[in-house]
GULUM-787556 format. One record per residue: residue number from 1; y, x, z of N, C-alpha, C, CB in turn. Coordinates in Angstrom, 1 decimal. Each point is the difference from the previous one (the first is absolute). Glycine has a CB too. Layout:
<site i="NUM" n_north="Y" n_east="X" n_up="Z" ca_north="Y" ca_east="X" ca_up="Z" c_north="Y" c_east="X" c_up="Z" cb_north="Y" cb_east="X" cb_up="Z"/>
...
% end
This chain:
<site i="1" n_north="45.9" n_east="-27.9" n_up="-54.4" ca_north="0.1" ca_east="1.5" ca_up="1.0" c_north="1.2" c_east="0.8" c_up="-0.6" cb_north="-2.7" cb_east="0.4" cb_up="0.5"/>
<site i="2" n_north="3.7" n_east="-0.4" n_up="0.6" ca_north="1.2" ca_east="1.3" ca_up="-1.0" c_north="-0.6" c_east="0.3" c_up="1.0" cb_north="2.7" cb_east="0.0" cb_up="-1.5"/>
<site i="3" n_north="-2.1" n_east="1.3" n_up="1.1" ca_north="0.8" ca_east="1.5" ca_up="0.9" c_north="0.6" c_east="0.2" c_up="1.1" cb_north="0.5" cb_east="0.2" cb_up="-1.6"/>
<site i="4" n_north="0.0" n_east="-1.2" n_up="1.8" ca_north="1.0" ca_east="-0.2" ca_up="1.4" c_north="-1.4" c_east="-0.2" c_up="0.7" cb_north="2.8" cb_east="-1.2" cb_up="-0.6"/>
<site i="5" n_north="-3.9" n_east="0.1" n_up="0.6" ca_north="-1.0" ca_east="-0.6" ca_up="1.0" c_north="-0.9" c_east="1.8" c_up="0.1" cb_north="-0.3" cb_east="-3.5" cb_up="-0.9"/>
<site i="6" n_north="-0.1" n_east="3.8" n_up="0.1" ca_north="-1.0" ca_east="0.7" ca_up="-0.1" c_north="1.0" c_east="1.6" c_up="0.7" cb_north="-1.6" cb_east="-1.7" cb_up="-2.5"/>
<site i="7" n_north="2.8" n_east="1.4" n_up="2.9" ca_north="0.6" ca_east="1.3" ca_up="0.1" c_north="0.2" c_east="-0.3" c_up="1.3" cb_north="1.0" cb_east="0.8" cb_up="-2.2"/>
<site i="8" n_north="-1.0" n_east="-2.0" n_up="2.5" ca_north="0.7" ca_east="-0.5" ca_up="1.9" c_north="-1.2" c_east="0.3" c_up="0.5" cb_north="1.7" cb_east="-2.3" cb_up="0.1"/>
<site i="9" n_north="-2.3" n_east="1.6" n_up="-0.8" ca_north="-2.1" ca_east="-0.3" ca_up="0.7" c_north="-0.2" c_east="1.9" c_up="0.3" cb_north="-1.8" cb_east="-2.8" cb_up="-2.6"/>
<site i="10" n_north="2.0" n_east="4.0" n_up="1.7" ca_north="-0.2" ca_east="1.8" ca_up="0.4" c_north="0.8" c_east="0.2" c_up="1.1" cb_north="-0.2" cb_east="1.1" cb_up="-2.4"/>
<site i="11" n_north="1.6" n_east="-1.6" n_up="2.0" ca_north="0.7" ca_east="0.2" ca_up="2.3" c_north="-0.9" c_east="-0.6" c_up="0.3" cb_north="2.6" cb_east="-0.3" cb_up="0.7"/>
<site i="12" n_north="-2.9" n_east="-1.1" n_up="-0.4" ca_north="-0.7" ca_east="-0.2" ca_up="1.0" c_north="-1.1" c_east="0.3" c_up="0.2" cb_north="1.2" cb_east="-1.1" cb_up="-0.1"/>
<site i="13" n_north="-1.8" n_east="2.7" n_up="-0.9" ca_north="-2.0" ca_east="-0.2" ca_up="0.6" c_north="0.9" c_east="1.6" c_up="0.9" cb_north="-3.3" cb_east="-1.3" cb_up="-2.7"/>
<site i="14" n_north="4.1" n_east="1.9" n_up="1.5" ca_north="0.7" ca_east="1.0" ca_up="1.1" c_north="0.9" c_east="0.2" c_up="1.5" cb_north="-0.2" cb_east="0.3" cb_up="-2.3"/>
<site i="15" n_north="0.9" n_east="-0.6" n_up="2.2" ca_north="0.0" ca_east="-1.1" ca_up="1.0" c_north="-0.6" c_east="0.0" c_up="1.7" cb_north="-0.2" cb_east="-1.0" cb_up="-2.4"/>
<site i="16" n_north="-0.5" n_east="0.3" n_up="1.4" ca_north="-1.1" ca_east="0.1" ca_up="0.9" c_north="-0.5" c_east="1.0" c_up="1.0" cb_north="-0.3" cb_east="-1.1" cb_up="-1.5"/>
<site i="17" n_north="-0.5" n_east="1.9" n_up="0.4" ca_north="-0.8" ca_east="1.7" ca_up="0.3" c_north="0.8" c_east="0.4" c_up="0.7" cb_north="-1.0" cb_east="0.7" cb_up="-1.8"/>
<site i="18" n_north="2.5" n_east="-0.4" n_up="1.2" ca_north="1.1" ca_east="0.7" ca_up="1.3" c_north="-0.2" c_east="-0.7" c_up="1.2" cb_north="1.9" cb_east="0.5" cb_up="-1.5"/>
<site i="19" n_north="-1.7" n_east="-1.8" n_up="1.2" ca_north="0.0" ca_east="-0.2" ca_up="1.3" c_north="-1.0" c_east="0.0" c_up="1.4" cb_north="1.3" cb_east="-0.8" cb_up="-1.5"/>
<site i="20" n_north="-2.5" n_east="0.8" n_up="0.8" ca_north="-1.4" ca_east="-0.1" ca_up="0.8" c_north="0.3" c_east="1.8" c_up="0.4" cb_north="-2.3" cb_east="-2.3" cb_up="-1.6"/>
<site i="21" n_north="2.4" n_east="3.5" n_up="0.5" ca_north="0.1" ca_east="1.4" ca_up="0.3" c_north="1.1" c_east="0.1" c_up="1.0" cb_north="-0.8" cb_east="0.7" cb_up="-2.1"/>
<site i="22" n_north="1.5" n_east="-1.3" n_up="1.9" ca_north="1.2" ca_east="0.4" ca_up="1.0" c_north="-0.4" c_east="-0.4" c_up="1.4" cb_north="1.8" cb_east="-0.5" cb_up="-1.8"/>
<site i="23" n_north="-2.2" n_east="-1.1" n_up="2.0" ca_north="-0.5" ca_east="-0.2" ca_up="1.0" c_north="-1.1" c_east="0.3" c_up="1.0" cb_north="1.1" cb_east="-0.8" cb_up="-1.2"/>
<site i="24" n_north="-2.4" n_east="1.5" n_up="0.0" ca_north="-1.0" ca_east="0.8" ca_up="1.1" c_north="0.8" c_east="1.6" c_up="0.2" cb_north="-2.8" cb_east="-1.4" cb_up="-0.9"/>
<site i="25" n_north="3.7" n_east="1.8" n_up="-0.1" ca_north="0.4" ca_east="1.1" ca_up="0.7" c_north="0.2" c_east="0.1" c_up="1.2" cb_north="0.6" cb_east="0.2" cb_up="-1.5"/>
<site i="26" n_north="0.3" n_east="-1.5" n_up="1.9" ca_north="0.9" ca_east="0.3" ca_up="0.8" c_north="-0.9" c_east="0.5" c_up="1.4" cb_north="1.9" cb_east="-1.8" cb_up="-1.3"/>
<site i="27" n_north="-3.3" n_east="1.3" n_up="1.1" ca_north="-1.2" ca_east="0.3" ca_up="1.3" c_north="-0.9" c_east="1.4" c_up="-0.6" cb_north="-0.6" cb_east="-3.1" cb_up="1.0"/>
<site i="28" n_north="1.1" n_east="3.4" n_up="-1.6" ca_north="-1.1" ca_east="1.0" ca_up="-0.4" c_north="-1.3" c_east="-0.2" c_up="-0.1" cb_north="1.3" cb_east="1.1" cb_up="0.8"/>
<site i="29" n_north="-1.1" n_east="-2.3" n_up="-1.3" ca_north="-1.5" ca_east="-1.1" ca_up="-0.7" c_north="0.1" c_east="0.1" c_up="-1.2" cb_north="-0.2" cb_east="-1.7" cb_up="1.4"/>
<site i="30" n_north="0.5" n_east="1.7" n_up="-2.7" ca_north="-0.3" ca_east="0.5" ca_up="-1.3" c_north="-1.4" c_east="-0.5" c_up="-0.7" cb_north="1.4" cb_east="2.0" cb_up="0.8"/>
<site i="31" n_north="-1.6" n_east="-3.8" n_up="-1.7" ca_north="-1.1" ca_east="0.4" ca_up="0.2" c_north="-0.1" c_east="-0.4" c_up="-1.6" cb_north="-0.8" cb_east="-0.3" cb_up="3.0"/>
<site i="32" n_north="0.7" n_east="1.1" n_up="-4.1" ca_north="-0.1" ca_east="-0.9" ca_up="-1.1" c_north="-1.0" c_east="-1.5" c_up="-0.1" cb_north="0.5" cb_east="2.6" cb_up="-0.9"/>
<site i="33" n_north="-1.6" n_east="-2.6" n_up="1.3" ca_north="-0.6" ca_east="-1.1" ca_up="-0.3" c_north="1.4" c_east="-1.1" c_up="0.4" cb_north="-2.9" cb_east="1.0" cb_up="0.5"/>
<site i="34" n_north="3.3" n_east="-1.4" n_up="0.2" ca_north="1.3" ca_east="-0.5" ca_up="0.4" c_north="0.8" c_east="-0.5" c_up="-0.8" cb_north="-0.2" cb_east="1.4" cb_up="1.3"/>
<site i="35" n_north="0.4" n_east="0.0" n_up="-2.0" ca_north="0.6" ca_east="0.3" ca_up="-0.8" c_north="0.6" c_east="-1.0" c_up="-1.2" cb_north="-1.3" cb_east="1.8" cb_up="1.0"/>
<site i="36" n_north="-0.6" n_east="-1.6" n_up="-1.6" ca_north="-0.7" ca_east="-0.9" ca_up="-1.0" c_north="-0.1" c_east="-1.1" c_up="-0.2" cb_north="-0.7" cb_east="1.2" cb_up="0.1"/>
<site i="37" n_north="0.9" n_east="-1.7" n_up="1.5" ca_north="-0.7" ca_east="-1.2" ca_up="-0.2" c_north="1.8" c_east="-0.7" c_up="0.4" cb_north="-3.5" cb_east="0.3" cb_up="0.8"/>
<site i="38" n_north="4.4" n_east="0.5" n_up="-0.8" ca_north="1.2" ca_east="-1.3" ca_up="0.3" c_north="0.5" c_east="1.1" c_up="-1.3" cb_north="0.8" cb_east="-1.3" cb_up="3.3"/>
<site i="39" n_north="-0.8" n_east="1.7" n_up="-4.6" ca_north="0.2" ca_east="0.3" ca_up="-0.6" c_north="-0.8" c_east="-1.7" c_up="-1.4" cb_north="0.3" cb_east="3.2" cb_up="1.8"/>
<site i="40" n_north="-2.2" n_east="-3.0" n_up="-1.1" ca_north="-0.7" ca_east="-1.2" ca_up="-1.2" c_north="0.9" c_east="-1.6" c_up="0.7" cb_north="-3.4" cb_east="1.4" cb_up="-0.4"/>
<site i="41" n_north="3.7" n_east="-1.3" n_up="1.8" ca_north="0.4" ca_east="-1.6" ca_up="0.4" c_north="1.4" c_east="-0.4" c_up="-0.5" cb_north="-1.4" cb_east="0.0" cb_up="2.3"/>
<site i="42" n_north="2.3" n_east="1.2" n_up="-2.6" ca_north="1.5" ca_east="0.0" ca_up="-0.6" c_north="-0.3" c_east="-0.3" c_up="-1.6" cb_north="1.3" cb_east="1.8" cb_up="1.9"/>
<site i="43" n_north="-2.2" n_east="-1.1" n_up="-2.5" ca_north="-0.2" ca_east="0.1" ca_up="-1.5" c_north="0.1" c_east="-2.1" c_up="0.0" cb_north="-2.0" cb_east="3.4" cb_up="-0.6"/>
<site i="44" n_north="0.1" n_east="-3.4" n_up="0.9" ca_north="-0.5" ca_east="-1.4" ca_up="0.3" c_north="1.3" c_east="-0.9" c_up="-0.2" cb_north="-2.0" cb_east="0.8" cb_up="1.9"/>
<site i="45" n_north="2.7" n_east="-1.1" n_up="-0.8" ca_north="1.3" ca_east="0.0" ca_up="0.4" c_north="1.1" c_east="-0.5" c_up="-0.8" cb_north="-0.8" cb_east="1.7" cb_up="1.1"/>
<site i="46" n_north="1.2" n_east="-0.7" n_up="-2.2" ca_north="1.0" ca_east="0.3" ca_up="-1.0" c_north="-0.7" c_east="-1.0" c_up="-1.1" cb_north="0.9" cb_east="2.7" cb_up="0.8"/>
<site i="47" n_north="-2.2" n_east="-2.1" n_up="-1.1" ca_north="-0.9" ca_east="-0.8" ca_up="-0.6" c_north="-0.1" c_east="-1.7" c_up="-0.7" cb_north="-0.7" cb_east="1.9" cb_up="1.4"/>
<site i="48" n_north="0.5" n_east="-2.5" n_up="0.4" ca_north="0.2" ca_east="-1.6" ca_up="0.2" c_north="1.3" c_east="-0.3" c_up="-0.2" cb_north="-1.7" cb_east="-0.2" cb_up="1.6"/>
<site i="49" n_north="3.1" n_east="0.9" n_up="-1.3" ca_north="1.1" ca_east="-0.6" ca_up="0.1" c_north="0.0" c_east="0.0" c_up="-1.8" cb_north="1.3" cb_east="0.9" cb_up="2.8"/>
<site i="50" n_north="-1.8" n_east="-0.3" n_up="-3.6" ca_north="0.2" ca_east="0.1" ca_up="-1.8" c_north="-0.7" c_east="-1.0" c_up="-0.4" cb_north="0.0" cb_east="2.3" cb_up="-0.4"/>
<site i="51" n_north="-1.3" n_east="-2.5" n_up="1.0" ca_north="-1.1" ca_east="-0.9" ca_up="0.0" c_north="0.7" c_east="-1.1" c_up="-0.1" cb_north="-1.7" cb_east="1.1" cb_up="1.3"/>
<site i="52" n_north="2.6" n_east="-1.5" n_up="-0.3" ca_north="0.3" ca_east="-1.1" ca_up="-0.1" c_north="1.2" c_east="0.0" c_up="-0.4" cb_north="-1.4" cb_east="-0.6" cb_up="1.2"/>
<site i="53" n_north="1.9" n_east="1.3" n_up="-1.8" ca_north="1.5" ca_east="-0.6" ca_up="-0.7" c_north="-0.3" c_east="-0.4" c_up="-1.5" cb_north="1.7" cb_east="1.8" cb_up="1.5"/>
<site i="54" n_north="-2.6" n_east="-0.8" n_up="-1.9" ca_north="-1.0" ca_east="-0.6" ca_up="-1.0" c_north="-0.6" c_east="-1.6" c_up="-0.2" cb_north="-0.4" cb_east="2.5" cb_up="0.6"/>
<site i="55" n_north="0.4" n_east="-2.7" n_up="-0.1" ca_north="-1.3" ca_east="-1.0" ca_up="0.2" c_north="1.5" c_east="-1.2" c_up="0.4" cb_north="-3.2" cb_east="1.8" cb_up="1.3"/>
<site i="56" n_north="4.4" n_east="-1.3" n_up="-0.7" ca_north="0.9" ca_east="-1.0" ca_up="0.1" c_north="0.7" c_east="-0.3" c_up="-1.9" cb_north="0.6" cb_east="0.9" cb_up="3.4"/>
<site i="57" n_north="-0.3" n_east="0.6" n_up="-3.2" ca_north="0.1" ca_east="-0.8" ca_up="-1.7" c_north="-0.9" c_east="-0.5" c_up="-1.2" cb_north="1.6" cb_east="1.2" cb_up="0.4"/>
<site i="58" n_north="-2.9" n_east="-1.1" n_up="0.1" ca_north="-0.8" ca_east="-0.9" ca_up="-0.8" c_north="0.4" c_east="-1.6" c_up="-0.3" cb_north="-1.6" cb_east="1.7" cb_up="0.9"/>
<site i="59" n_north="1.4" n_east="-1.6" n_up="0.7" ca_north="0.5" ca_east="-2.2" ca_up="0.4" c_north="1.1" c_east="-0.4" c_up="-0.6" cb_north="-0.4" cb_east="-0.1" cb_up="2.4"/>
<site i="60" n_north="1.3" n_east="1.2" n_up="-2.0" ca_north="1.2" ca_east="-0.4" ca_up="-1.0" c_north="-0.1" c_east="-0.1" c_up="-1.1" cb_north="1.0" cb_east="0.7" cb_up="1.1"/>
<site i="61" n_north="-1.4" n_east="0.4" n_up="-2.4" ca_north="-0.4" ca_east="-0.6" ca_up="-0.9" c_north="-1.0" c_east="-1.5" c_up="-0.4" cb_north="0.7" cb_east="2.4" cb_up="0.2"/>
<site i="62" n_north="-1.1" n_east="-2.1" n_up="0.4" ca_north="-0.9" ca_east="-1.3" ca_up="0.0" c_north="1.1" c_east="-1.5" c_up="0.5" cb_north="-2.6" cb_east="1.9" cb_up="0.8"/>
<site i="63" n_north="2.9" n_east="-1.6" n_up="0.3" ca_north="1.2" ca_east="-1.0" ca_up="-0.1" c_north="0.2" c_east="-0.7" c_up="-1.0" cb_north="0.9" cb_east="1.2" cb_up="1.0"/>
<site i="64" n_north="0.1" n_east="0.1" n_up="-1.4" ca_north="1.0" ca_east="-0.4" ca_up="-0.9" c_north="-0.2" c_east="-0.4" c_up="-1.5" cb_north="0.9" cb_east="1.5" cb_up="1.5"/>
<site i="65" n_north="-2.6" n_east="-0.8" n_up="-1.7" ca_north="-0.6" ca_east="-0.4" ca_up="-1.5" c_north="-0.2" c_east="-1.9" c_up="0.5" cb_north="-1.8" cb_east="3.1" cb_up="-1.0"/>
<site i="66" n_north="1.6" n_east="-3.6" n_up="2.7" ca_north="-0.2" ca_east="-1.5" ca_up="-0.1" c_north="0.6" c_east="-0.4" c_up="0.3" cb_north="-1.3" cb_east="-0.2" cb_up="0.1"/>
<site i="67" n_north="2.7" n_east="0.8" n_up="0.0" ca_north="1.2" ca_east="-0.9" ca_up="-0.4" c_north="0.9" c_east="-0.2" c_up="-1.5" cb_north="0.0" cb_east="0.6" cb_up="2.5"/>
<site i="68" n_north="-0.5" n_east="0.4" n_up="-3.1" ca_north="0.2" ca_east="-0.3" ca_up="-1.4" c_north="-1.1" c_east="-0.6" c_up="-0.4" cb_north="1.3" cb_east="1.8" cb_up="-0.5"/>
<site i="69" n_north="-2.4" n_east="-2.8" n_up="0.8" ca_north="-1.3" ca_east="-0.5" ca_up="-0.8" c_north="0.4" c_east="-1.4" c_up="0.7" cb_north="-2.3" cb_east="2.2" cb_up="-0.4"/>
<site i="70" n_north="2.9" n_east="-2.3" n_up="1.4" ca_north="0.6" ca_east="-1.1" ca_up="1.0" c_north="0.8" c_east="-0.3" c_up="-0.8" cb_north="-0.2" cb_east="0.5" cb_up="2.1"/>
<site i="71" n_north="1.3" n_east="0.0" n_up="-2.3" ca_north="1.4" ca_east="-0.4" ca_up="-0.7" c_north="-0.7" c_east="-0.8" c_up="-1.8" cb_north="2.1" cb_east="2.8" cb_up="1.6"/>
<site i="72" n_north="-2.6" n_east="-2.0" n_up="-2.4" ca_north="-1.3" ca_east="0.1" ca_up="-1.3" c_north="0.2" c_east="-1.6" c_up="0.4" cb_north="-2.2" cb_east="2.8" cb_up="-0.1"/>
<site i="73" n_north="1.2" n_east="-3.6" n_up="0.8" ca_north="-0.7" ca_east="-0.4" ca_up="0.3" c_north="0.5" c_east="-1.5" c_up="0.5" cb_north="-1.1" cb_east="2.3" cb_up="0.1"/>
<site i="74" n_north="2.8" n_east="-1.5" n_up="-0.3" ca_north="0.3" ca_east="-1.4" ca_up="1.2" c_north="0.8" c_east="-0.4" c_up="-1.4" cb_north="0.4" cb_east="0.5" cb_up="3.3"/>
<site i="75" n_north="0.0" n_east="0.2" n_up="-4.3" ca_north="0.5" ca_east="-0.4" ca_up="-1.0" c_north="-0.6" c_east="-0.9" c_up="-0.4" cb_north="0.8" cb_east="1.6" cb_up="-0.4"/>
<site i="76" n_north="-2.2" n_east="-1.6" n_up="0.1" ca_north="-0.5" ca_east="0.0" ca_up="-1.0" c_north="-0.2" c_east="-1.5" c_up="0.3" cb_north="-0.9" cb_east="2.5" cb_up="-0.5"/>
<site i="77" n_north="0.7" n_east="-2.8" n_up="1.7" ca_north="-0.1" ca_east="-1.0" ca_up="0.5" c_north="0.4" c_east="-1.1" c_up="0.5" cb_north="-0.6" cb_east="1.4" cb_up="-0.2"/>
<site i="78" n_north="2.5" n_east="-0.5" n_up="0.2" ca_north="1.2" ca_east="-0.8" ca_up="-0.7" c_north="-0.1" c_east="-0.2" c_up="-1.0" cb_north="1.2" cb_east="0.5" cb_up="1.0"/>
<site i="79" n_north="-1.8" n_east="-0.2" n_up="-2.1" ca_north="0.4" ca_east="-0.8" ca_up="-1.2" c_north="-0.7" c_east="-1.0" c_up="-0.5" cb_north="0.8" cb_east="1.7" cb_up="-0.6"/>
<site i="80" n_north="-2.8" n_east="-1.7" n_up="1.2" ca_north="-1.3" ca_east="-0.3" ca_up="-0.4" c_north="0.5" c_east="-1.7" c_up="1.2" cb_north="-2.2" cb_east="3.3" cb_up="-0.5"/>
<site i="81" n_north="3.0" n_east="-2.6" n_up="1.6" ca_north="0.3" ca_east="-2.2" ca_up="0.6" c_north="1.4" c_east="-0.8" c_up="-0.4" cb_north="-1.1" cb_east="0.6" cb_up="2.6"/>
<site i="82" n_north="1.6" n_east="0.6" n_up="-3.6" ca_north="1.0" ca_east="-0.8" ca_up="-0.5" c_north="-0.1" c_east="-0.5" c_up="-1.0" cb_north="1.0" cb_east="0.9" cb_up="1.0"/>
<site i="83" n_north="-1.6" n_east="-0.4" n_up="-1.8" ca_north="-1.2" ca_east="-0.9" ca_up="-1.3" c_north="-0.6" c_east="-1.1" c_up="-0.1" cb_north="-0.5" cb_east="1.5" cb_up="-0.1"/>
<site i="84" n_north="0.0" n_east="-2.1" n_up="1.5" ca_north="-0.9" ca_east="-0.3" ca_up="0.3" c_north="1.0" c_east="-1.3" c_up="0.7" cb_north="-2.0" cb_east="2.4" cb_up="-0.1"/>
<site i="85" n_north="2.9" n_east="-1.9" n_up="0.9" ca_north="1.2" ca_east="-0.9" ca_up="0.4" c_north="0.6" c_east="-0.7" c_up="-1.2" cb_north="0.6" cb_east="1.5" cb_up="1.9"/>
<site i="86" n_north="0.1" n_east="-1.0" n_up="-2.6" ca_north="0.6" ca_east="-0.3" ca_up="-1.6" c_north="-0.7" c_east="-1.4" c_up="-0.5" cb_north="0.2" cb_east="2.9" cb_up="-0.6"/>
<site i="87" n_north="-1.5" n_east="-2.6" n_up="0.5" ca_north="-1.3" ca_east="-1.0" ca_up="-0.5" c_north="0.0" c_east="-1.0" c_up="1.2" cb_north="-1.7" cb_east="1.8" cb_up="-1.4"/>
<site i="88" n_north="1.5" n_east="-1.6" n_up="2.6" ca_north="0.1" ca_east="-1.2" ca_up="0.2" c_north="1.0" c_east="-1.0" c_up="0.1" cb_north="-1.5" cb_east="0.9" cb_up="0.6"/>
<site i="89" n_north="2.7" n_east="-0.2" n_up="-0.1" ca_north="1.1" ca_east="-0.4" ca_up="0.2" c_north="0.7" c_east="-0.7" c_up="-1.9" cb_north="0.1" cb_east="2.2" cb_up="2.6"/>
<site i="90" n_north="-0.6" n_east="-1.7" n_up="-2.8" ca_north="0.3" ca_east="-0.8" ca_up="-1.7" c_north="-0.8" c_east="-1.4" c_up="-0.2" cb_north="0.2" cb_east="2.5" cb_up="-1.2"/>
<site i="91" n_north="-1.6" n_east="-2.2" n_up="1.6" ca_north="-1.3" ca_east="-1.3" ca_up="0.3" c_north="0.8" c_east="-0.9" c_up="1.2" cb_north="-2.8" cb_east="1.7" cb_up="-0.5"/>
<site i="92" n_north="3.1" n_east="-1.4" n_up="0.8" ca_north="1.1" ca_east="-0.8" ca_up="1.3" c_north="0.9" c_east="-0.9" c_up="-1.0" cb_north="0.3" cb_east="2.1" cb_up="2.0"/>
<site i="93" n_north="1.0" n_east="-1.0" n_up="-2.2" ca_north="1.4" ca_east="-0.4" ca_up="0.0" c_north="-1.0" c_east="-0.7" c_up="-2.1" cb_north="2.7" cb_east="2.7" cb_up="2.4"/>
<site i="94" n_north="-3.4" n_east="-2.8" n_up="-3.0" ca_north="-0.2" ca_east="-0.8" ca_up="-0.2" c_north="-0.8" c_east="-1.3" c_up="0.1" cb_north="0.8" cb_east="1.6" cb_up="-0.5"/>
<site i="95" n_north="-1.4" n_east="-1.7" n_up="1.7" ca_north="-0.7" ca_east="-1.3" ca_up="0.2" c_north="1.5" c_east="-0.9" c_up="0.4" cb_north="-2.9" cb_east="1.0" cb_up="0.9"/>
<site i="96" n_north="3.8" n_east="-0.1" n_up="0.3" ca_north="1.4" ca_east="-0.5" ca_up="-0.3" c_north="0.7" c_east="-0.6" c_up="-0.7" cb_north="-0.1" cb_east="1.0" cb_up="0.6"/>
<site i="97" n_north="0.3" n_east="-0.7" n_up="-1.3" ca_north="0.9" ca_east="-0.6" ca_up="-1.6" c_north="-0.6" c_east="-1.4" c_up="-0.5" cb_north="0.4" cb_east="2.8" cb_up="-1.2"/>
<site i="98" n_north="-2.3" n_east="-2.6" n_up="1.3" ca_north="-1.0" ca_east="-1.3" ca_up="-0.7" c_north="0.7" c_east="-1.1" c_up="1.3" cb_north="-3.0" cb_east="1.3" cb_up="-1.3"/>
<site i="99" n_north="2.9" n_east="-1.0" n_up="2.9" ca_north="0.4" ca_east="-1.2" ca_up="0.4" c_north="1.4" c_east="0.2" c_up="0.2" cb_north="-2.0" cb_east="-0.6" cb_up="0.9"/>
<site i="100" n_north="3.2" n_east="0.8" n_up="-1.6" ca_north="0.9" ca_east="0.1" ca_up="0.0" c_north="0.4" c_east="-1.5" c_up="-1.0" cb_north="-0.2" cb_east="2.9" cb_up="0.6"/>
<site i="101" n_north="-0.5" n_east="-2.3" n_up="-1.9" ca_north="0.4" ca_east="-0.9" ca_up="-0.4" c_north="-0.8" c_east="-1.2" c_up="-0.6" cb_north="1.5" cb_east="1.7" cb_up="0.1"/>
<site i="102" n_north="-3.1" n_east="-1.8" n_up="1.1" ca_north="0.0" ca_east="-1.1" ca_up="-0.6" c_north="0.5" c_east="-1.1" c_up="1.5" cb_north="-2.1" cb_east="0.9" cb_up="-2.3"/>
<site i="103" n_north="3.1" n_east="-0.8" n_up="2.8" ca_north="0.4" ca_east="-0.2" ca_up="1.5" c_north="1.7" c_east="-1.1" c_up="-0.6" cb_north="-1.5" cb_east="3.1" cb_up="1.6"/>
<site i="104" n_north="1.2" n_east="-1.9" n_up="-3.5" ca_north="2.2" ca_east="-0.9" ca_up="0.3" c_north="-0.8" c_east="-0.7" c_up="-1.7" cb_north="3.5" cb_east="2.4" cb_up="1.4"/>
<site i="105" n_north="-4.1" n_east="-2.4" n_up="-1.9" ca_north="-0.6" ca_east="-0.8" ca_up="-1.2" c_north="0.5" c_east="-1.9" c_up="1.0" cb_north="-2.9" cb_east="2.4" cb_up="-1.3"/>
% end
């Protein structure tokens, strides 16, 4: 969690408190309960935004790790298939050579 995120959340909470206070003071009905609940609402909203961002970072890290594992496994799989293919191709080539030798005799 960066300092910028915390500062923006604090600014959001402060602006909600001031907006609620100014709005209620227009009608001479300043209610501290309403101001407190506006504070809680914006604080919870800021916490939700920060939580979502942290979760997105975690998912991106997991995605990068998965990509890395797939790349390593693909390279390993390619090497294994190449070895199997080479052994089978050499066997086929030997059989073709023996058939060609029989045909020319």
